[in-house]
C-alpha positions in Angstrom: 0.0 0.0 0.0 1.4 3.3 -1.0 1.7 6.3 1.4 4.2 8.2 3.4 1.6 9.9 5.5 1.2 8.8 9.1 -1.9 8.6 11.3 -0.9 11.8 13.0 -1.4 13.8 9.8 -4.5 15.9 9.7 -7.4 15.1 7.4 -7.0 18.5 5.6 -3.3 18.0 5.0 -3.9 14.5 3.6 -6.8 15.8 1.5 -4.5 18.4 -0.1 -1.6 16.0 -0.6 -3.7 13.3 -2.3 -5.4 15.9 -4.6 -2.0 17.0 -5.7 -0.8 13.5 -6.4 -3.8 12.7 -8.6 -3.3 15.7 -10.8 0.1 14.2 -11.8 -1.5 11.0 -13.1 -1.3 10.8 -16.9 -4.8 10.2 -18.5 -3.7 7.1 -20.3 -2.3 5.6 -17.1 -5.4 6.5 -15.1 -7.6 4.9 -17.8 -5.6 1.7 -17.6 -5.7 1.6 -13.8 -9.4 2.3 -13.7 -10.0 -0.6 -16.1 -8.2 -3.0 -13.8 -10.2 -1.8 -10.9 -13.4 -2.3 -12.9 -12.3 -5.9 -13.9 -11.7 -6.8 -10.2 -15.0 -5.3 -9.1 -17.2 -7.0 -11.6 -15.5 -10.3 -10.9 -16.6 -10.2 -7.3 -19.3 -12.7 -6.3 -21.0 -9.9 -4.4 -21.2 -7.8 -7.5 -22.6 -10.6 -9.6 -25.3 -11.3 -7.0 -26.3 -7.7 -6.3 -29.4 -6.4 -8.2 -28.8 -2.8 -7.3 -25.6 -0.7 -7.4 -25.5 2.7 -5.6 -22.9 4.5 -7.6 -21.5 8.1 -7.7 -20.7 10.4 -10.5 -17.0 11.1 -10.8 -15.9 14.4 -9.3 -12.5 16.0 -10.1 -9.8 13.4 -10.2 -11.8 10.5 -8.7 -11.8 7.1 -10.4 -14.0 7.2 -13.4 -17.3 5.5 -12.6 -19.0 5.9 -16.0 -17.8 2.5 -17.3 -18.8 0.8 -14.0 -22.3 2.2 -14.3 -22.6 1.2 -18.0 -21.3 -2.3 -17.2 -23.9 -2.6 -14.4 -26.7 -1.8 -16.8 -25.3 -4.3 -19.3 -25.3 -6.9 -16.6 -29.0 -6.3 -16.0 -28.6 -4.4 -12.7 -30.4 -1.3 -11.5 -28.2 1.8 -10.8 -28.9 4.7 -8.6 -26.9 7.8 -7.9 -27.3 10.4 -5.2 -28.7 13.8 -4.8 -27.7 15.9 -1.8 -31.0 17.1 -0.3 -30.6 19.4 2.7 -27.4 17.8 3.7 -28.6 14.2 3.2 -27.8 11.8 0.4 -30.9 10.5 -1.4 -30.4 7.9 -4.2 -32.4 7.9 -7.4 -32.6 5.2 -10.0 -31.3 6.2 -13.4 -31.2 4.4 -16.8 -29.0 7.0 -18.6 -26.2 9.4 -17.8 -27.7 12.0 -20.1 -29.6 14.9 -18.6 -27.6 15.2 -15.4 -27.6 18.6 -13.7 -25.0 20.3 -11.6 -25.8 19.9 -7.9 -24.0 20.9 -4.8 -20.2 21.6 -5.2 -20.8 21.2 -9.0 -21.2 17.4 -8.7 -23.5 16.1 -11.4 -26.7 14.5 -10.1 -30.0 13.3 -11.5 -33.1 15.4 -11.7 -35.5 14.1 -8.9 -38.5 15.2 -10.9 -37.6 12.7 -13.6 -36.3 9.8 -11.6 -37.6 7.3 -9.0 -36.2 7.3 -5.5 -34.7 4.0 -4.3 -37.0 2.0 -2.0 -35.3 1.5 1.4 -36.3 -2.2 1.3 -34.0 -2.7 -1.7 -30.9 -1.5 0.1 -30.1 -4.6 2.0 -29.0 -6.5 -1.2 -27.3 -3.6 -2.8 -23.7 -2.4 -3.1 -22.8 1.2 -2.4 -19.7 2.5 -4.1 -18.2 5.1 -1.9 -15.9 7.9 -3.2 -12.7 8.9 -1.4 -9.4 10.6 -1.9 -7.5 8.0 0.1 -8.4 4.8 2.0 -6.5 2.7 4.5 -6.4 -1.1 5.2 -9.2 -0.9 7.7 -11.5 0.7 5.1 -11.4 4.2 6.5 -11.4 7.0 4.0 -10.9 10.7 3.6 -13.3 12.4 1.3 -13.9 16.0 0.5 -15.0 16.8 4.0 -18.8 17.3 3.7 -19.7 14.1 5.6 -22.7 13.3 3.4 -21.6 9.7 2.8 -20.8 8.9 6.4 -24.2 10.1 7.4 -25.8 7.9 4.8 -23.6 4.9 5.6 -24.3 5.0 9.3 -27.7 3.2 8.6 -26.9 1.6 5.3 -27.5 -2.2 5.4 -25.7 -3.2 2.2 -22.1 -3.8 1.2 -19.9 -0.7 1.3 -17.2 -0.8 -1.4 -14.4 1.6 -2.2 -13.1 1.6 -5.7 -9.6 2.9 -5.4 -6.4 3.3 -7.4 -3.4 1.9 -5.6 -2.0 5.5 -5.4 -4.9 6.3 -3.1 -4.3 3.5 -0.5 -2.4 4.5 2.6 0.0 2.1 4.2 -0.6 3.9 7.5 -3.9 4.2 9.4 -5.8 7.3 8.5 -7.2 9.7 11.2 -10.9 9.0 11.8 -13.6 10.0 14.1 -16.4 8.0 15.8 -18.9 9.0 13.0 -16.6 7.8 10.2 -17.8 4.6 8.6 -15.2 2.1 7.2 -15.6 0.2 3.9 -16.3 -3.5 3.9 -14.2 -4.0 0.7 -11.6 -2.1 -1.1 -11.1 -2.9 -4.8 -8.0 -1.6 -6.4 -6.1 -2.2 -9.6 -3.9 -4.6 -7.7 -6.2 -6.6 -5.5 -9.5 -7.0 -3.6 -9.1 -6.3 0.1 -11.7 -7.5 2.6 -11.7 -4.9 5.4 -14.7 -6.6 6.9 -14.6 -10.2 5.8 -17.9 -11.2 7.5 -19.9 -8.4 5.7 -18.2 -9.2 2.4 -19.0 -12.9 2.4 
């Protein structure tokens, strides 16, 4: 796992450092790495069994999720992406990436007036792909600091998965608070790491 940052580093310092690292990644290399992540993710038994994928739309230098979403549709799965509504994430089913609008912080999101909200009863068998700037071996992450995902994941009953380039995996524990929710699985271009083996089985 690649990182020189220790657990004593602040979240804001780590956030700035990893944003700088990603801007140096050549587009062709990023595309190749993202393809490897996608191959490992779609080979997982949990992915193959899940009827619903809660995805996110790529923001800034995050791993590109467009191909993941399109593959899920091809595999007959339903896909939902979030809208931030008064500080809460609400997932809406989509069947196309066209017609997205700019939401909070400029992140693309679906138009709730034209989409159906995900039924909470369907969440138990779903996979939630969680964005992050950096992850550690225990599944903790540092995102952009808004806390929307941690609030959602606190009561989320499905499988929490971080799709992550190896450059974004820290070899040291990341600072985290009581409200931070770790991933069950990390899927990188190099491997699939079970942070919570019981949840991932």
